[in-house]
C-alpha positions as CSV (number, residue, x, y, z in Angstrom):
1,M,119.5,45.1,-58.3
2,A,118.7,46.8,-61.6
3,E,119.7,50.2,-60.1
4,L,123.0,48.7,-58.7
5,D,123.8,47.1,-62.1
6,R,123.0,50.4,-63.9
7,R,125.0,52.7,-61.6
8,A,127.9,50.6,-60.1
9,P,131.1,50.4,-62.1
10,A,132.2,46.9,-63.2
11,T,134.9,46.9,-60.5
12,A,132.5,47.7,-57.7
13,Y,132.5,45.5,-54.5
14,V,129.2,45.6,-52.8
15,S,128.9,44.2,-49.2
16,L,126.1,43.8,-46.8
17,I,125.0,41.9,-43.6
18,A,122.3,39.3,-44.3
19,D,120.9,37.9,-41.0
20,G,118.3,35.2,-41.0
21,P,116.5,34.1,-44.1
22,A,117.6,37.3,-46.0
23,R,120.8,35.4,-46.8
24,F,118.9,33.2,-49.2
25,L,117.3,36.2,-51.0
26,Y,120.7,37.8,-51.6
27,E,122.2,34.5,-52.9
28,K,119.6,34.6,-55.6
29,F,121.0,37.9,-56.8
30,G,124.6,36.6,-57.0
31,F,125.9,37.5,-53.5
32,A,128.2,35.0,-51.8
33,D,129.1,34.3,-48.1
34,V,132.0,36.1,-46.4
35,A,133.4,34.5,-43.2
36,G,132.0,36.3,-40.1
37,H,131.0,35.8,-36.5
38,G,127.3,35.7,-35.7
39,S,126.0,37.6,-38.8
40,V,126.5,36.5,-42.3
41,G,128.4,39.0,-44.4
42,M,127.9,38.8,-48.2
43,Y,129.4,40.4,-51.2
44,R,128.9,40.7,-55.0
45,T,131.1,41.9,-57.7
46,A,129.5,43.7,-60.6
């Protein structure tokens, strides 16, 4: 996350797929759920 915070512009939109318990890890870093089917998509703005 430090590398992302250092390199990404303030307007960056970062998305990922967080299946299983990984979802809870990414929530701790400020990612939020995005509606999806089967997998959990998550995003974070800088």
